[in-house]
C-alpha positions as CSV (number, residue, x, y, z in Angstrom):
1,M,-9.4,21.0,16.4
2,D,-12.2,19.1,14.7
3,F,-11.4,16.6,11.9
4,T,-12.6,18.9,9.0
5,K,-10.4,21.8,10.2
6,R,-7.5,19.4,10.6
7,L,-7.9,18.2,7.1
8,L,-7.7,21.7,5.8
9,L,-4.6,22.3,7.8
10,L,-3.0,19.1,6.5
11,A,-3.8,20.2,2.9
12,V,-2.0,23.5,3.5
13,L,1.0,21.7,5.0
14,V,1.2,19.1,2.3
15,G,0.9,21.8,-0.4
16,A,3.7,23.8,1.2
17,C,6.1,20.9,1.4
18,G,5.1,18.9,-1.6
19,D,4.9,15.7,0.5
20,E,1.9,13.4,0.5
21,S,2.8,11.7,3.8
22,D,0.6,12.4,6.8
23,P,2.4,15.1,8.9
24,V,2.7,14.9,12.6
25,L,1.1,17.8,14.6
26,T,2.5,17.9,18.1
27,G,-0.1,20.2,19.6
28,E,-0.8,23.8,20.4
29,G,-2.3,25.3,23.5
30,S,-2.2,27.3,26.7
31,G,0.7,25.4,28.2
32,T,-1.3,24.9,31.4
33,L,-2.4,21.3,31.0
34,R,-0.5,18.1,31.3
35,V,-2.1,15.6,29.0
36,V,-1.0,11.9,28.9
37,A,-3.0,10.0,26.3
38,A,-3.0,6.3,25.5
39,I,-4.7,4.8,22.5
40,E,-4.7,1.0,22.3
41,A,-6.2,-1.3,19.7
42,S,-6.7,-5.0,20.2
43,P,-8.9,-7.8,18.7
44,L,-12.6,-7.3,19.3
45,G,-12.9,-11.1,20.1
46,G,-10.4,-13.8,20.6
47,E,-6.6,-13.4,20.2
48,Q,-6.4,-12.7,16.5
49,A,-8.1,-9.9,14.5
50,P,-8.1,-10.6,10.7
51,D,-8.1,-6.8,9.9
52,A,-8.2,-3.3,11.4
53,A,-12.0,-3.2,11.2
54,T,-12.3,-6.2,13.6
55,M,-10.4,-4.5,16.3
56,E,-11.6,-2.4,19.3
57,T,-9.7,0.8,20.2
58,V,-9.7,2.0,23.8
59,F,-8.9,5.7,24.6
60,A,-7.5,6.7,28.1
61,I,-6.4,10.3,28.8
62,D,-5.0,11.7,32.0
63,V,-5.5,15.5,32.3
64,R,-3.9,17.5,35.1
65,D,-3.2,21.2,35.8
66,D,0.0,23.0,36.8
67,R,-0.5,21.8,40.5
68,D,-0.6,18.2,39.3
69,D,-4.3,18.0,40.3
70,F,-6.7,16.1,38.1
71,V,-8.9,18.3,35.9
72,D,-12.5,17.1,36.2
73,D,-14.4,19.5,33.9
74,A,-12.5,19.1,30.6
75,T,-14.0,18.3,27.2
76,V,-11.8,15.6,25.7
77,V,-12.3,14.5,22.1
78,V,-10.5,11.9,20.0
79,D,-11.2,12.1,16.3
80,S,-10.3,10.1,13.3
81,E,-11.7,8.9,10.0
82,L,-14.0,6.6,12.0
83,G,-15.6,9.6,13.7
84,P,-15.2,11.6,16.9
85,V,-15.4,10.1,20.4
86,T,-16.1,12.3,23.4
87,L,-14.4,10.7,26.4
88,E,-16.1,10.4,29.8
89,R,-14.4,10.6,33.2
90,G,-14.8,8.2,36.0
91,G,-16.4,4.8,36.2
92,G,-13.8,2.1,35.5
93,C,-11.3,4.7,34.4
94,G,-10.8,6.3,37.7
95,F,-9.7,9.9,37.3
96,R,-8.9,9.5,33.6
97,Y,-11.1,10.3,30.6
98,C,-12.0,7.1,28.7
99,G,-13.9,5.8,25.6
100,V,-14.1,2.9,23.2
101,Q,-14.6,2.7,19.4
102,A,-15.0,-0.2,17.1
103,G,-12.1,-0.5,14.5
104,Y,-8.6,0.9,14.4
105,A,-8.1,4.1,12.4
106,V,-4.2,4.2,12.8
107,A,-4.2,8.1,12.7
108,Y,-5.9,10.2,15.4
109,D,-6.5,13.7,16.6
110,I,-6.8,14.9,20.2
111,S,-8.4,17.9,21.7
112,V,-8.6,18.8,25.4
113,Q,-10.2,22.0,26.8
114,S,-11.1,23.2,30.3
115,G,-12.2,26.8,30.2
116,A,-9.2,28.8,29.0
117,D,-6.9,25.8,29.4
118,V,-6.5,24.0,26.1
119,L,-4.3,21.5,24.2
120,D,-5.3,20.7,20.7
121,T,-3.9,20.5,17.1
122,V,-2.6,17.0,17.8
123,H,-2.3,14.5,15.0
124,F,-0.3,11.3,15.1
125,T,-0.2,8.1,13.1
126,G,0.5,4.9,15.0
127,P,1.7,1.5,13.8
128,S,-0.3,-0.2,11.1
129,W,-2.4,-3.2,11.9
130,H,-0.2,-6.3,11.9
131,K,-0.7,-10.0,11.5
132,L,1.3,-12.9,12.9
133,S,2.5,-15.5,10.4
134,A,4.2,-17.7,13.0
135,P,3.2,-19.6,15.1
136,V,0.2,-20.9,13.2
137,S,-3.2,-20.7,14.9
138,G,-4.2,-23.9,16.5
139,A,-0.8,-25.6,16.1
140,V,0.6,-27.9,18.8
141,I,3.9,-26.5,20.0
142,D,6.8,-28.2,21.9
143,A,7.5,-25.8,24.7
144,A,10.9,-27.3,25.3
145,V,12.4,-25.6,22.2
146,A,12.6,-22.0,21.1
147,L,9.4,-20.7,19.3
148,A,9.8,-18.5,16.2
149,I,7.4,-15.6,16.2
150,A,7.0,-13.5,13.0
151,W,4.7,-10.6,12.1
152,S,4.2,-8.0,9.4
153,P,4.3,-5.2,8.6
154,A,7.3,-4.3,10.7
155,D,9.9,-1.5,11.0
156,E,7.2,1.1,12.0
157,A,7.0,1.0,15.8
158,D,9.3,2.6,18.5
159,E,8.8,-0.4,20.8
160,T,7.5,-3.9,20.5
161,A,6.3,-6.1,23.4
162,I,6.0,-9.9,23.3
163,E,3.5,-11.6,25.7
164,T,2.4,-15.1,26.5
165,R,0.3,-16.2,29.4
166,E,3.2,-16.2,31.9
167,Y,6.0,-14.4,30.0
168,D,6.6,-11.0,28.6
169,T,9.4,-8.9,27.3
170,V,10.0,-5.6,25.5
171,I,12.4,-6.0,22.6
172,G,12.5,-2.4,21.3
173,K,12.0,-1.2,17.8
174,D,10.0,-3.4,15.4
175,P,12.1,-6.2,13.9
176,G,9.3,-8.4,12.6
177,A,10.6,-11.5,14.2
178,F,11.5,-12.9,17.7
179,D,12.6,-16.2,19.1
180,L,10.7,-17.0,22.3
181,P,13.1,-18.8,24.7
182,P,12.5,-22.5,25.5
183,D,10.5,-23.5,28.6
184,V,8.5,-20.3,29.1
185,L,5.2,-21.5,27.7
186,R,2.7,-23.1,29.9
187,I,2.5,-26.9,29.9
188,R,0.4,-29.6,31.5
189,T,1.0,-33.3,32.1
190,D,-2.7,-34.4,31.7
191,R,-3.5,-32.7,28.4
192,E,-2.5,-30.1,25.8
193,E,-2.5,-26.6,27.2
194,D,-4.1,-23.6,25.7
195,E,-1.5,-20.9,25.1
196,R,-1.1,-17.6,23.1
197,V,1.4,-15.1,21.8
198,R,0.6,-11.4,21.6
199,V,2.7,-8.8,19.7
200,A,2.1,-5.2,20.8
201,R,3.7,-2.4,18.7
202,S,3.6,1.2,19.9
203,M,4.7,4.7,18.9
204,R,5.0,7.7,21.2
205,L,4.8,11.4,20.6
206,D,5.8,14.2,23.0
207,L,3.1,16.9,22.9
208,T,3.9,20.6,22.8
209,G,1.4,23.3,23.9
210,G,1.0,21.5,27.2
211,L,2.9,21.1,30.4
212,P,6.2,19.1,30.3
213,G,5.5,15.4,30.3
214,S,2.5,15.6,27.9
215,S,2.5,12.7,25.5
216,L,0.5,10.5,23.2
217,T,1.1,6.8,22.8
218,I,-0.7,4.7,20.1
219,R,-0.4,0.9,20.6
220,V,-1.8,-1.9,18.4
221,R,-1.9,-5.5,19.6
222,N,-2.6,-8.7,17.7
223,G,-1.9,-12.3,18.5
224,V,-2.5,-16.0,17.9
225,S,-3.7,-18.9,20.0
226,F,-2.2,-22.4,19.9
227,F,-1.5,-25.4,22.2
228,T,1.5,-26.7,23.9
229,A,2.1,-30.4,23.8
230,R,1.2,-32.6,26.7
231,V,4.3,-33.5,28.8
232,V,4.6,-37.2,29.3
233,Q,6.1,-38.1,32.7
234,L,8.4,-41.1,32.7
235,P,7.6,-43.8,35.3
C-alpha cells in the first residue's frame, strides 16, 4: 500500500475510533509469503546522533515462500514520511532485500509482492530517537566501578540492549537507566582507552496476511564515546 493510500486508511480508522494516535496495521495478503523485516537506525557518523535527522536507517527483509525457499523476484518497498525506498536483493545482503535511507522516520509501511503473492497494509511505529545523558561524552571513566547509564525517552521499547566494545546484555523493556557492572570496560596500562556505550531499543510486530513467523522489528541505536582511565601498575 503506498503512503497516500495508507494515510487515507488511517484517517478512516482515526475517525471511526476518535483516537489521534497512530494505529498499528499488522498486514493483509495472500498468506503465501513469510516476510521477516528488520529496520535499524543508528548514528550516521560517530557514536552519538544529536537528532533523528542525523541517523541512517538500514532496511533488511527476508522473503520466503511456503516451501521456505527465498523469493528472488519480489517488489519490496518501505515507505514513510521520508519517502519510499525500493529494496534491492543480493550484494552484501545475501538473499535478503536491503536498502538505506538518511534519517529515522520512526513509523514505517511495508509492501511485498511477487506475482499473486502479496503482503502489504503494514504500518508500525518504532521507538522514538533517544539520547544518552550518562555517561558524558569525552569523560574519563574509572572502569573498576559501576557505570551509570541513562537515556530518554524511555518506556517505549519491548527490548533494550546495552553494548560496549567487549560487553553486551539485553535487559528487556525500556527502563531508561542501567548500571554497567565494574571491570567490563576496556582498559590499558600505557594510556587512556577509547570506549563507548550503545543503547539499542527495539519493538516487534507479528504480521498477519503472511505465513506464520512473519514479523517486523524496528530498532533505534544511539550511544556515547568516552575514555577509561589509565591503569597504573604498582612496582
